[in-house]
PDB file of the backbone (N, CA, C, O) and the ligand in Angstrom, with CONECT records:
HET     ZN  A 101       1
ATOM      1  N   MET A   1      24.789 268.009  25.523  1.00  0.00           N
ATOM      2  CA  MET A   1      23.625 267.651  26.352  1.00  0.00           C
ATOM      3  C   MET A   1      22.345 268.274  25.784  1.00  0.00           C
ATOM      4  O   MET A   1      22.382 269.087  24.860  1.00  0.00           O
ATOM      5  N   PHE A   2      21.248 267.879  26.350  1.00  0.00           N
ATOM      6  CA  PHE A   2      19.968 268.378  25.880  1.00  0.00           C
ATOM      7  C   PHE A   2      19.279 269.232  26.958  1.00  0.00           C
ATOM      8  O   PHE A   2      19.411 268.974  28.154  1.00  0.00           O
ATOM      9  N   CYS A   3      18.560 270.229  26.509  1.00  0.00           N
ATOM     10  CA  CYS A   3      17.841 271.092  27.431  1.00  0.00           C
ATOM     11  C   CYS A   3      16.703 270.299  28.066  1.00  0.00           C
ATOM     12  O   CYS A   3      15.929 269.632  27.380  1.00  0.00           O
ATOM     13  N   SER A   4      16.622 270.387  29.384  1.00  0.00           N
ATOM     14  CA  SER A   4      15.593 269.614  30.091  1.00  0.00           C
ATOM     15  C   SER A   4      14.212 270.235  29.929  1.00  0.00           C
ATOM     16  O   SER A   4      13.198 269.603  30.227  1.00  0.00           O
ATOM     17  N   LYS A   5      14.181 271.475  29.457  1.00  0.00           N
ATOM     18  CA  LYS A   5      12.892 272.156  29.327  1.00  0.00           C
ATOM     19  C   LYS A   5      12.314 272.011  27.923  1.00  0.00           C
ATOM     20  O   LYS A   5      11.165 271.606  27.751  1.00  0.00           O
ATOM     21  N   CYS A   6      13.144 272.356  26.901  1.00  0.00           N
ATOM     22  CA  CYS A   6      12.625 272.295  25.527  1.00  0.00           C
ATOM     23  C   CYS A   6      13.113 271.051  24.784  1.00  0.00           C
ATOM     24  O   CYS A   6      12.572 270.708  23.732  1.00  0.00           O
ATOM     25  N   GLY A   7      14.142 270.368  25.328  1.00  0.00           N
ATOM     26  CA  GLY A   7      14.600 269.118  24.742  1.00  0.00           C
ATOM     27  C   GLY A   7      15.571 269.258  23.590  1.00  0.00           C
ATOM     28  O   GLY A   7      15.992 268.252  23.019  1.00  0.00           O
ATOM     29  N   LYS A   8      15.937 270.475  23.233  1.00  0.00           N
ATOM     30  CA  LYS A   8      16.853 270.694  22.120  1.00  0.00           C
ATOM     31  C   LYS A   8      18.301 270.560  22.578  1.00  0.00           C
ATOM     32  O   LYS A   8      18.621 270.789  23.744  1.00  0.00           O
ATOM     33  N   GLN A   9      19.184 270.178  21.626  1.00  0.00           N
ATOM     34  CA  GLN A   9      20.593 269.981  21.965  1.00  0.00           C
ATOM     35  C   GLN A   9      21.282 271.328  22.175  1.00  0.00           C
ATOM     36  O   GLN A   9      21.150 272.250  21.370  1.00  0.00           O
ATOM     37  N   ILE A  10      22.016 271.411  23.275  1.00  0.00           N
ATOM     38  CA  ILE A  10      22.758 272.636  23.576  1.00  0.00           C
ATOM     39  C   ILE A  10      24.184 272.284  23.971  1.00  0.00           C
ATOM     40  O   ILE A  10      24.503 271.124  24.232  1.00  0.00           O
ATOM     41  N   ASN A  11      25.041 273.309  24.011  1.00  0.00           N
ATOM     42  CA  ASN A  11      26.440 273.128  24.377  1.00  0.00           C
ATOM     43  C   ASN A  11      26.559 272.546  25.777  1.00  0.00           C
ATOM     44  O   ASN A  11      25.801 272.905  26.679  1.00  0.00           O
ATOM     45  N   ASP A  12      27.530 271.634  25.949  1.00  0.00           N
ATOM     46  CA  ASP A  12      27.701 270.969  27.244  1.00  0.00           C
ATOM     47  C   ASP A  12      27.959 271.948  28.385  1.00  0.00           C
ATOM     48  O   ASP A  12      27.485 271.739  29.502  1.00  0.00           O
ATOM     49  N   ASP A  13      28.710 273.015  28.110  1.00  0.00           N
ATOM     50  CA  ASP A  13      29.023 273.967  29.180  1.00  0.00           C
ATOM     51  C   ASP A  13      28.169 275.231  29.110  1.00  0.00           C
ATOM     52  O   ASP A  13      28.522 276.265  29.678  1.00  0.00           O
ATOM     53  N   ALA A  14      27.070 275.136  28.424  1.00  0.00           N
ATOM     54  CA  ALA A  14      26.186 276.296  28.348  1.00  0.00           C
ATOM     55  C   ALA A  14      25.466 276.506  29.676  1.00  0.00           C
ATOM     56  O   ALA A  14      24.987 275.561  30.303  1.00  0.00           O
ATOM     57  N   VAL A  15      25.404 277.764  30.083  1.00  0.00           N
ATOM     58  CA  VAL A  15      24.744 278.084  31.359  1.00  0.00           C
ATOM     59  C   VAL A  15      23.235 278.191  31.147  1.00  0.00           C
ATOM     60  O   VAL A  15      22.434 277.742  31.968  1.00  0.00           O
ATOM     61  N   VAL A  16      22.876 278.803  30.014  1.00  0.00           N
ATOM     62  CA  VAL A  16      21.459 278.896  29.683  1.00  0.00           C
ATOM     63  C   VAL A  16      21.214 278.290  28.309  1.00  0.00           C
ATOM     64  O   VAL A  16      22.091 278.308  27.446  1.00  0.00           O
ATOM     65  N   CYS A  17      20.031 277.762  28.118  1.00  0.00           N
ATOM     66  CA  CYS A  17      19.656 277.176  26.831  1.00  0.00           C
ATOM     67  C   CYS A  17      19.504 278.291  25.800  1.00  0.00           C
ATOM     68  O   CYS A  17      18.843 279.299  26.048  1.00  0.00           O
ATOM     69  N   VAL A  18      20.148 278.084  24.605  1.00  0.00           N
ATOM     70  CA  VAL A  18      20.084 279.119  23.572  1.00  0.00           C
ATOM     71  C   VAL A  18      18.729 279.124  22.872  1.00  0.00           C
ATOM     72  O   VAL A  18      18.387 280.089  22.188  1.00  0.00           O
ATOM     73  N   HIS A  19      17.958 278.056  23.039  1.00  0.00           N
ATOM     74  CA  HIS A  19      16.664 277.947  22.366  1.00  0.00           C
ATOM     75  C   HIS A  19      15.521 278.551  23.182  1.00  0.00           C
ATOM     76  O   HIS A  19      14.706 279.312  22.661  1.00  0.00           O
ATOM     77  N   CYS A  20      15.474 278.198  24.477  1.00  0.00           N
ATOM     78  CA  CYS A  20      14.356 278.697  25.292  1.00  0.00           C
ATOM     79  C   CYS A  20      14.803 279.652  26.396  1.00  0.00           C
ATOM     80  O   CYS A  20      13.980 280.322  27.020  1.00  0.00           O
ATOM     81  N   GLY A  21      16.130 279.709  26.635  1.00  0.00           N
ATOM     82  CA  GLY A  21      16.649 280.676  27.599  1.00  0.00           C
ATOM     83  C   GLY A  21      16.571 280.250  29.050  1.00  0.00           C
ATOM     84  O   GLY A  21      16.897 281.029  29.945  1.00  0.00           O
ATOM     85  N   CYS A  22      16.142 279.020  29.293  1.00  0.00           N
ATOM     86  CA  CYS A  22      16.051 278.585  30.686  1.00  0.00           C
ATOM     87  C   CYS A  22      17.421 278.156  31.197  1.00  0.00           C
ATOM     88  O   CYS A  22      18.270 277.714  30.423  1.00  0.00           O
ATOM     89  N   SER A  23      17.629 278.287  32.481  1.00  0.00           N
ATOM     90  CA  SER A  23      18.906 277.939  33.100  1.00  0.00           C
ATOM     91  C   SER A  23      19.111 276.427  33.066  1.00  0.00           C
ATOM     92  O   SER A  23      18.194 275.665  33.370  1.00  0.00           O
ATOM     93  N   THR A  24      20.317 275.998  32.696  1.00  0.00           N
ATOM     94  CA  THR A  24      20.591 274.559  32.639  1.00  0.00           C
ATOM     95  C   THR A  24      20.964 273.999  34.001  1.00  0.00           C
ATOM     96  O   THR A  24      20.861 272.794  34.233  1.00  0.00           O
ATOM     97  N   LYS A  25      21.390 274.861  34.889  1.00  0.00           N
ATOM     98  CA  LYS A  25      21.812 274.385  36.215  1.00  0.00           C
ATOM     99  C   LYS A  25      20.623 274.113  37.124  1.00  0.00           C
ATOM    100  O   LYS A  25      20.582 273.095  37.815  1.00  0.00           O
ATOM    101  N   ASN A  26      19.667 275.013  37.121  1.00  0.00           N
ATOM    102  CA  ASN A  26      18.520 274.864  38.011  1.00  0.00           C
ATOM    103  C   ASN A  26      17.371 274.090  37.369  1.00  0.00           C
ATOM    104  O   ASN A  26      16.322 273.893  37.983  1.00  0.00           O
ATOM    105  N   ALA A  27      17.579 273.659  36.143  1.00  0.00           N
ATOM    106  CA  ALA A  27      16.486 273.021  35.416  1.00  0.00           C
ATOM    107  C   ALA A  27      16.054 271.718  36.074  1.00  0.00           C
ATOM    108  O   ALA A  27      14.863 271.412  36.135  1.00  0.00           O
ATOM    109  N   ASN A  28      17.032 270.945  36.570  1.00  0.00           N
ATOM    110  CA  ASN A  28      16.704 269.632  37.122  1.00  0.00           C
ATOM    111  C   ASN A  28      16.370 269.672  38.607  1.00  0.00           C
ATOM    112  O   ASN A  28      15.759 268.746  39.141  1.00  0.00           O
ATOM    113  N   THR A  29      16.771 270.737  39.260  1.00  0.00           N
ATOM    114  CA  THR A  29      16.550 270.791  40.707  1.00  0.00           C
ATOM    115  C   THR A  29      15.158 271.340  41.010  1.00  0.00           C
ATOM    116  O   THR A  29      14.999 272.485  41.432  1.00  0.00           O
ATOM    117  N   THR A  30      14.166 270.498  40.784  1.00  0.00           N
ATOM    118  CA  THR A  30      12.806 270.897  41.108  1.00  0.00           C
ATOM    119  C   THR A  30      12.584 270.702  42.598  1.00  0.00           C
ATOM    120  O   THR A  30      13.099 269.747  43.179  1.00  0.00           O
ATOM    121  N   SER A  31      11.851 271.562  43.203  1.00  0.00           N
ATOM    122  CA  SER A  31      11.619 271.491  44.641  1.00  0.00           C
ATOM    123  C   SER A  31      10.821 270.249  44.993  1.00  0.00           C
ATOM    124  O   SER A  31       9.637 270.139  44.672  1.00  0.00           O
ATOM    125  N   THR A  32      11.486 269.318  45.656  1.00  0.00           N
ATOM    126  CA  THR A  32      10.816 268.091  46.063  1.00  0.00           C
ATOM    127  C   THR A  32      10.396 268.201  47.524  1.00  0.00           C
ATOM    128  O   THR A  32      11.227 268.373  48.415  1.00  0.00           O
ATOM    129  N   ILE A  33       9.120 268.101  47.743  1.00  0.00           N
ATOM    130  CA  ILE A  33       8.583 268.184  49.095  1.00  0.00           C
ATOM    131  C   ILE A  33       8.526 266.772  49.680  1.00  0.00           C
ATOM    132  O   ILE A  33       7.980 265.853  49.069  1.00  0.00           O
ATOM    133  N   THR A  34       9.098 266.622  50.867  1.00  0.00           N
ATOM    134  CA  THR A  34       9.069 265.308  51.506  1.00  0.00           C
ATOM    135  C   THR A  34       7.645 264.958  51.908  1.00  0.00           C
ATOM    136  O   THR A  34       6.955 265.727  52.577  1.00  0.00           O
ATOM    137  N   ASP A  35       7.227 263.772  51.477  1.00  0.00           N
ATOM    138  CA  ASP A  35       5.849 263.339  51.736  1.00  0.00           C
ATOM    139  C   ASP A  35       5.859 262.163  52.701  1.00  0.00           C
ATOM    140  O   ASP A  35       5.388 261.073  52.375  1.00  0.00           O
ATOM    141  N   ASN A  36       6.397 262.395  53.883  1.00  0.00           N
ATOM    142  CA  ASN A  36       6.385 261.353  54.909  1.00  0.00           C
ATOM    143  C   ASN A  36       5.273 261.640  55.917  1.00  0.00           C
ATOM    144  O   ASN A  36       4.885 262.788  56.134  1.00  0.00           O
ATOM    145  N   VAL A  37       4.780 260.580  56.517  1.00  0.00           N
ATOM    146  CA  VAL A  37       3.746 260.758  57.531  1.00  0.00           C
ATOM    147  C   VAL A  37       4.364 261.458  58.736  1.00  0.00           C
ATOM    148  O   VAL A  37       5.294 260.941  59.355  1.00  0.00           O
ATOM    149  N   SER A  38       3.851 262.620  59.058  1.00  0.00           N
ATOM    150  CA  SER A  38       4.374 263.405  60.172  1.00  0.00           C
ATOM    151  C   SER A  38       3.648 263.039  61.467  1.00  0.00           C
ATOM    152  O   SER A  38       2.431 263.192  61.574  1.00  0.00           O
ATOM    153  N   VAL A  39       4.409 262.555  62.443  1.00  0.00           N
ATOM    154  CA  VAL A  39       3.828 262.158  63.727  1.00  0.00           C
ATOM    155  C   VAL A  39       3.257 263.378  64.443  1.00  0.00           C
ATOM    156  O   VAL A  39       2.176 263.319  65.028  1.00  0.00           O
ATOM    157  N   GLY A  40       3.995 264.480  64.389  1.00  0.00           N
ATOM    158  CA  GLY A  40       3.555 265.710  65.047  1.00  0.00           C
ATOM    159  C   GLY A  40       2.220 266.200  64.509  1.00  0.00           C
ATOM    160  O   GLY A  40       1.339 266.606  65.267  1.00  0.00           O
ATOM    161  N   LEU A  41       2.084 266.154  63.174  1.00  0.00           N
ATOM    162  CA  LEU A  41       0.837 266.601  62.555  1.00  0.00           C
ATOM    163  C   LEU A  41      -0.304 265.644  62.880  1.00  0.00           C
ATOM    164  O   LEU A  41      -1.454 266.063  63.013  1.00  0.00           O
ATOM    165  N   CYS A  42       0.019 264.344  63.009  1.00  0.00           N
ATOM    166  CA  CYS A  42      -0.999 263.349  63.353  1.00  0.00           C
ATOM    167  C   CYS A  42      -1.521 263.595  64.766  1.00  0.00           C
ATOM    168  O   CYS A  42      -2.725 263.538  65.017  1.00  0.00           O
ATOM    169  N   ILE A  43      -0.594 263.869  65.685  1.00  0.00           N
ATOM    170  CA  ILE A  43      -0.987 264.156  67.072  1.00  0.00           C
ATOM    171  C   ILE A  43      -1.857 265.414  67.101  1.00  0.00           C
ATOM    172  O   ILE A  43      -2.868 265.472  67.802  1.00  0.00           O
ATOM    173  N   LEU A  44      -1.447 266.409  66.332  1.00  0.00           N
ATOM    174  CA  LEU A  44      -2.202 267.662  66.264  1.00  0.00           C
ATOM    175  C   LEU A  44      -3.606 267.409  65.692  1.00  0.00           C
ATOM    176  O   LEU A  44      -4.589 267.986  66.158  1.00  0.00           O
ATOM    177  N   SER A  45      -3.681 266.540  64.680  1.00  0.00           N
ATOM    178  CA  SER A  45      -4.968 266.195  64.084  1.00  0.00           C
ATOM    179  C   SER A  45      -5.846 265.431  65.063  1.00  0.00           C
ATOM    180  O   SER A  45      -7.071 265.556  65.051  1.00  0.00           O
ATOM    181  N   PHE A  46      -5.190 264.627  65.922  1.00  0.00           N
ATOM    182  CA  PHE A  46      -5.940 263.848  66.901  1.00  0.00           C
ATOM    183  C   PHE A  46      -6.507 264.762  67.993  1.00  0.00           C
ATOM    184  O   PHE A  46      -7.644 264.597  68.434  1.00  0.00           O
ATOM    185  N   LEU A  47      -5.691 265.725  68.415  1.00  0.00           N
ATOM    186  CA  LEU A  47      -6.117 266.645  69.468  1.00  0.00           C
ATOM    187  C   LEU A  47      -7.109 267.673  68.927  1.00  0.00           C
ATOM    188  O   LEU A  47      -8.084 268.037  69.585  1.00  0.00           O
ATOM    189  N   ILE A  48      -6.823 268.134  67.687  1.00  0.00           N
ATOM    190  CA  ILE A  48      -7.712 269.109  67.043  1.00  0.00           C
ATOM    191  C   ILE A  48      -8.170 268.511  65.707  1.00  0.00           C
ATOM    192  O   ILE A  48      -7.590 268.810  64.663  1.00  0.00           O
ATOM    193  N   PRO A  49      -9.214 267.664  65.740  1.00  0.00           N
ATOM    194  CA  PRO A  49      -9.679 266.978  64.526  1.00  0.00           C
ATOM    195  C   PRO A  49     -10.004 267.928  63.379  1.00  0.00           C
ATOM    196  O   PRO A  49      -9.809 267.593  62.210  1.00  0.00           O
ATOM    197  N   LEU A  50     -10.497 269.106  63.718  1.00  0.00           N
ATOM    198  CA  LEU A  50     -10.847 270.081  62.679  1.00  0.00           C
ATOM    199  C   LEU A  50      -9.633 270.443  61.830  1.00  0.00           C
ATOM    200  O   LEU A  50      -9.746 270.676  60.627  1.00  0.00           O
ATOM    201  N   PHE A  51      -8.452 270.486  62.489  1.00  0.00           N
ATOM    202  CA  PHE A  51      -7.211 270.778  61.777  1.00  0.00           C
ATOM    203  C   PHE A  51      -6.940 269.722  60.706  1.00  0.00           C
ATOM    204  O   PHE A  51      -6.644 270.046  59.556  1.00  0.00           O
ATOM    205  N   GLY A  52      -7.048 268.448  61.110  1.00  0.00           N
ATOM    206  CA  GLY A  52      -6.791 267.346  60.187  1.00  0.00           C
ATOM    207  C   GLY A  52      -7.778 267.318  59.032  1.00  0.00           C
ATOM    208  O   GLY A  52      -7.413 267.041  57.889  1.00  0.00           O
ATOM    209  N   ILE A  53      -9.052 267.612  59.353  1.00  0.00           N
ATOM    210  CA  ILE A  53     -10.101 267.593  58.336  1.00  0.00           C
ATOM    211  C   ILE A  53      -9.847 268.686  57.291  1.00  0.00           C
ATOM    212  O   ILE A  53     -10.102 268.490  56.103  1.00  0.00           O
ATOM    213  N   ILE A  54      -9.351 269.817  57.740  1.00  0.00           N
ATOM    214  CA  ILE A  54      -9.056 270.915  56.815  1.00  0.00           C
ATOM    215  C   ILE A  54      -7.741 270.652  56.084  1.00  0.00           C
ATOM    216  O   ILE A  54      -7.615 270.917  54.888  1.00  0.00           O
ATOM    217  N   TYR A  55      -6.747 270.119  56.837  1.00  0.00           N
ATOM    218  CA  TYR A  55      -5.412 269.869  56.285  1.00  0.00           C
ATOM    219  C   TYR A  55      -5.453 268.867  55.134  1.00  0.00           C
ATOM    220  O   TYR A  55      -4.726 269.013  54.151  1.00  0.00           O
ATOM    221  N   TRP A  56      -6.304 267.852  55.259  1.00  0.00           N
ATOM    222  CA  TRP A  56      -6.379 266.764  54.283  1.00  0.00           C
ATOM    223  C   TRP A  56      -6.632 267.270  52.851  1.00  0.00           C
ATOM    224  O   TRP A  56      -5.784 267.082  51.979  1.00  0.00           O
ATOM    225  N   PRO A  57      -7.785 267.908  52.600  1.00  0.00           N
ATOM    226  CA  PRO A  57      -8.042 268.361  51.221  1.00  0.00           C
ATOM    227  C   PRO A  57      -7.115 269.479  50.761  1.00  0.00           C
ATOM    228  O   PRO A  57      -6.797 269.580  49.576  1.00  0.00           O
ATOM    229  N   VAL A  58      -6.681 270.320  51.699  1.00  0.00           N
ATOM    230  CA  VAL A  58      -5.836 271.464  51.321  1.00  0.00           C
ATOM    231  C   VAL A  58      -4.463 270.991  50.856  1.00  0.00           C
ATOM    232  O   VAL A  58      -3.948 271.469  49.845  1.00  0.00           O
ATOM    233  N   MET A  59      -3.863 270.039  51.605  1.00  0.00           N
ATOM    234  CA  MET A  59      -2.500 269.599  51.318  1.00  0.00           C
ATOM    235  C   MET A  59      -2.430 268.309  50.509  1.00  0.00           C
ATOM    236  O   MET A  59      -1.340 267.797  50.254  1.00  0.00           O
ATOM    237  N   HIS A  60      -3.582 267.781  50.103  1.00  0.00           N
ATOM    238  CA  HIS A  60      -3.599 266.503  49.383  1.00  0.00           C
ATOM    239  C   HIS A  60      -2.801 266.569  48.071  1.00  0.00           C
ATOM    240  O   HIS A  60      -2.166 265.590  47.680  1.00  0.00           O
ATOM    241  N   GLY A  61      -2.836 267.713  47.401  1.00  0.00           N
ATOM    242  CA  GLY A  61      -2.124 267.855  46.132  1.00  0.00           C
ATOM    243  C   GLY A  61      -0.616 267.868  46.307  1.00  0.00           C
ATOM    244  O   GLY A  61       0.118 267.396  45.438  1.00  0.00           O
ATOM    245  N   LYS A  62      -0.148 268.410  47.431  1.00  0.00           N
ATOM    246  CA  LYS A  62       1.298 268.539  47.650  1.00  0.00           C
ATOM    247  C   LYS A  62       1.883 267.324  48.364  1.00  0.00           C
ATOM    248  O   LYS A  62       2.857 266.732  47.899  1.00  0.00           O
ATOM    249  N   THR A  63       1.289 266.958  49.488  1.00  0.00           N
ATOM    250  CA  THR A  63       1.785 265.811  50.254  1.00  0.00           C
ATOM    251  C   THR A  63       0.619 264.875  50.580  1.00  0.00           C
ATOM    252  O   THR A  63       0.066 264.914  51.679  1.00  0.00           O
ATOM    253  N   PRO A  64       0.249 264.018  49.592  1.00  0.00           N
ATOM    254  CA  PRO A  64      -0.926 263.149  49.746  1.00  0.00           C
ATOM    255  C   PRO A  64      -0.846 262.207  50.953  1.00  0.00           C
ATOM    256  O   PRO A  64      -1.828 262.046  51.678  1.00  0.00           O
ATOM    257  N   LYS A  65       0.321 261.584  51.170  1.00  0.00           N
ATOM    258  CA  LYS A  65       0.454 260.617  52.267  1.00  0.00           C
ATOM    259  C   LYS A  65       0.265 261.305  53.614  1.00  0.00           C
ATOM    260  O   LYS A  65      -0.500 260.842  54.460  1.00  0.00           O
ATOM    261  N   ARG A  66       0.973 262.419  53.801  1.00  0.00           N
ATOM    262  CA  ARG A  66       0.909 263.155  55.061  1.00  0.00           C
ATOM    263  C   ARG A  66      -0.504 263.697  55.298  1.00  0.00           C
ATOM    264  O   ARG A  66      -1.035 263.634  56.407  1.00  0.00           O
ATOM    265  N   ALA A  67      -1.093 264.230  54.224  1.00  0.00           N
ATOM    266  CA  ALA A  67      -2.426 264.814  54.328  1.00  0.00           C
ATOM    267  C   ALA A  67      -3.452 263.747  54.697  1.00  0.00           C
ATOM    268  O   ALA A  67      -4.325 263.978  55.534  1.00  0.00           O
ATOM    269  N   LYS A  68      -3.339 262.558  54.057  1.00  0.00           N
ATOM    270  CA  LYS A  68      -4.287 261.481  54.329  1.00  0.00           C
ATOM    271  C   LYS A  68      -4.138 260.988  55.765  1.00  0.00           C
ATOM    272  O   LYS A  68      -5.128 260.714  56.442  1.00  0.00           O
ATOM    273  N   ALA A  69      -2.885 260.877  56.226  1.00  0.00           N
ATOM    274  CA  ALA A  69      -2.630 260.424  57.595  1.00  0.00           C
ATOM    275  C   ALA A  69      -3.293 261.369  58.593  1.00  0.00           C
ATOM    276  O   ALA A  69      -3.883 260.926  59.578  1.00  0.00           O
ATOM    277  N   CYS A  70      -3.192 262.672  58.333  1.00  0.00           N
ATOM    278  CA  CYS A  70      -3.805 263.680  59.212  1.00  0.00           C
ATOM    279  C   CYS A  70      -5.323 263.557  59.173  1.00  0.00           C
ATOM    280  O   CYS A  70      -5.984 263.605  60.211  1.00  0.00           O
ATOM    281  N   GLY A  71      -5.868 263.399  57.977  1.00  0.00           N
ATOM    282  CA  GLY A  71      -7.311 263.297  57.823  1.00  0.00           C
ATOM    283  C   GLY A  71      -7.862 262.060  58.506  1.00  0.00           C
ATOM    284  O   GLY A  71      -8.881 262.121  59.194  1.00  0.00           O
ATOM    285  N   VAL A  72      -7.181 260.929  58.314  1.00  0.00           N
ATOM    286  CA  VAL A  72      -7.618 259.663  58.928  1.00  0.00           C
ATOM    287  C   VAL A  72      -7.521 259.751  60.444  1.00  0.00           C
ATOM    288  O   VAL A  72      -8.413 259.294  61.159  1.00  0.00           O
ATOM    289  N   THR A  73      -6.428 260.344  60.934  1.00  0.00           N
ATOM    290  CA  THR A  73      -6.258 260.508  62.387  1.00  0.00           C
ATOM    291  C   THR A  73      -7.384 261.361  62.963  1.00  0.00           C
ATOM    292  O   THR A  73      -7.914 261.067  64.034  1.00  0.00           O
ATOM    293  N   ALA A  74      -7.738 262.413  62.245  1.00  0.00           N
ATOM    294  CA  ALA A  74      -8.827 263.286  62.692  1.00  0.00           C
ATOM    295  C   ALA A  74     -10.144 262.524  62.742  1.00  0.00           C
ATOM    296  O   ALA A  74     -10.936 262.700  63.668  1.00  0.00           O
ATOM    297  N   LEU A  75     -10.377 261.674  61.739  1.00  0.00           N
ATOM    298  CA  LEU A  75     -11.608 260.873  61.697  1.00  0.00           C
ATOM    299  C   LEU A  75     -11.643 259.878  62.852  1.00  0.00           C
ATOM    300  O   LEU A  75     -12.686 259.669  63.471  1.00  0.00           O
ATOM    301  N   ILE A  76     -10.471 259.257  63.139  1.00  0.00           N
ATOM    302  CA  ILE A  76     -10.382 258.306  64.254  1.00  0.00           C
ATOM    303  C   ILE A  76     -10.681 259.034  65.569  1.00  0.00           C
ATOM    304  O   ILE A  76     -11.393 258.519  66.430  1.00  0.00           O
ATOM    305  N   SER A  77     -10.127 260.230  65.702  1.00  0.00           N
ATOM    306  CA  SER A  77     -10.351 261.026  66.907  1.00  0.00           C
ATOM    307  C   SER A  77     -11.838 261.317  67.095  1.00  0.00           C
ATOM    308  O   SER A  77     -12.378 261.215  68.197  1.00  0.00           O
ATOM    309  N   TRP A  78     -12.480 261.680  65.991  1.00  0.00           N
ATOM    310  CA  TRP A  78     -13.912 261.974  66.030  1.00  0.00           C
ATOM    311  C   TRP A  78     -14.724 260.723  66.357  1.00  0.00           C
ATOM    312  O   TRP A  78     -15.684 260.771  67.126  1.00  0.00           O
ATOM    313  N   ALA A  79     -14.313 259.589  65.749  1.00  0.00           N
ATOM    314  CA  ALA A  79     -14.999 258.320  65.987  1.00  0.00           C
ATOM    315  C   ALA A  79     -14.895 257.918  67.448  1.00  0.00           C
ATOM    316  O   ALA A  79     -15.867 257.460  68.048  1.00  0.00           O
ATOM    317  N   LEU A  80     -13.686 258.095  68.026  1.00  0.00           N
ATOM    318  CA  LEU A  80     -13.468 257.768  69.434  1.00  0.00           C
ATOM    319  C   LEU A  80     -14.323 258.654  70.334  1.00  0.00           C
ATOM    320  O   LEU A  80     -14.920 258.184  71.302  1.00  0.00           O
ATOM    321  N   ALA A  81     -14.373 259.930  70.004  1.00  0.00           N
ATOM    322  CA  ALA A  81     -15.172 260.875  70.785  1.00  0.00           C
ATOM    323  C   ALA A  81     -16.640 260.499  70.714  1.00  0.00           C
ATOM    324  O   ALA A  81     -17.362 260.594  71.707  1.00  0.00           O
ATOM    325  N   PHE A  82     -17.082 260.067  69.528  1.00  0.00           N
ATOM    326  CA  PHE A  82     -18.467 259.666  69.321  1.00  0.00           C
ATOM    327  C   PHE A  82     -18.801 258.427  70.149  1.00  0.00           C
ATOM    328  O   PHE A  82     -19.848 258.354  70.793  1.00  0.00           O
ATOM    329  N   VAL A  83     -17.880 257.448  70.118  1.00  0.00           N
ATOM    330  CA  VAL A  83     -18.061 256.211  70.882  1.00  0.00           C
ATOM    331  C   VAL A  83     -18.123 256.517  72.364  1.00  0.00           C
ATOM    332  O   VAL A  83     -18.947 255.961  73.089  1.00  0.00           O
ATOM    333  N   MET A  84     -17.232 257.420  72.819  1.00  0.00           N
ATOM    334  CA  MET A  84     -17.196 257.791  74.232  1.00  0.00           C
ATOM    335  C   MET A  84     -18.503 258.469  74.644  1.00  0.00           C
ATOM    336  O   MET A  84     -19.027 258.214  75.728  1.00  0.00           O
ATOM    337  N   LEU A  85     -19.016 259.322  73.784  1.00  0.00           N
ATOM    338  CA  LEU A  85     -20.274 260.012  74.052  1.00  0.00           C
ATOM    339  C   LEU A  85     -21.428 259.002  74.127  1.00  0.00           C
ATOM    340  O   LEU A  85     -22.310 259.100  74.980  1.00  0.00           O
ATOM    341  N   LEU A  86     -21.392 258.032  73.210  1.00  0.00           N
ATOM    342  CA  LEU A  86     -22.420 256.968  73.207  1.00  0.00           C
ATOM    343  C   LEU A  86     -22.343 256.170  74.493  1.00  0.00           C
ATOM    344  O   LEU A  86     -23.356 255.835  75.108  1.00  0.00           O
ATOM    345  N   GLY A  87     -21.075 255.866  74.891  1.00  0.00           N
ATOM    346  CA  GLY A  87     -20.866 255.095  76.113  1.00  0.00           C
ATOM    347  C   GLY A  87     -21.400 255.823  77.319  1.00  0.00           C
ATOM    348  O   GLY A  87     -22.035 255.228  78.189  1.00  0.00           O
ATOM    349  N   MET A  88     -21.137 257.127  77.368  1.00  0.00           N
ATOM    350  CA  MET A  88     -21.621 257.942  78.488  1.00  0.00           C
ATOM    351  C   MET A  88     -23.142 258.020  78.473  1.00  0.00           C
ATOM    352  O   MET A  88     -23.793 257.988  79.517  1.00  0.00           O
ATOM    353  N   GLY A  89     -23.703 258.123  77.244  1.00  0.00           N
ATOM    354  CA  GLY A  89     -25.160 258.201  77.124  1.00  0.00           C
ATOM    355  C   GLY A  89     -25.826 256.913  77.562  1.00  0.00           C
ATOM    356  O   GLY A  89     -26.922 256.929  78.121  1.00  0.00           O
ATOM    357  N   GLY A  90     -25.139 255.763  77.298  1.00  0.00           N
ATOM    358  CA  GLY A  90     -25.668 254.463  77.663  1.00  0.00           C
ATOM    359  C   GLY A  90     -25.715 254.276  79.174  1.00  0.00           C
ATOM    360  O   GLY A  90     -26.582 253.581  79.704  1.00  0.00           O
ATOM    361  N   LEU A  91     -24.770 254.908  79.852  1.00  0.00           N
ATOM    362  CA  LEU A  91     -24.752 254.800  81.311  1.00  0.00           C
ATOM    363  C   LEU A  91     -25.857 255.676  81.897  1.00  0.00           C
ATOM    364  O   LEU A  91     -26.019 255.732  83.116  1.00  0.00           O
TER     365      LEU A  91
HETATM  366 ZN    ZN A 101      15.685 274.927  26.181  1.00  0.00          ZN2+
END
């Protein structure tokens, strides 16, 4: 087999790569973060728009879909609040 880190051929039952020394077992198991739209976080963003606005840019690199959903929900919440304020002002 080949080392997933340096790409050089190593023994099939080797525990560590003889070329770069990285572990062959943990080499492929990279931490995958689930990037699903979280309903709980969306509700939180709707109730506390500031949370969503901050969460969006901070978490965009790690979980873009979830972060965007929170940010958009926060914007919708703010837009609704603005419309409601306008409506009250019109009365
Ligand atoms: Zn290697």
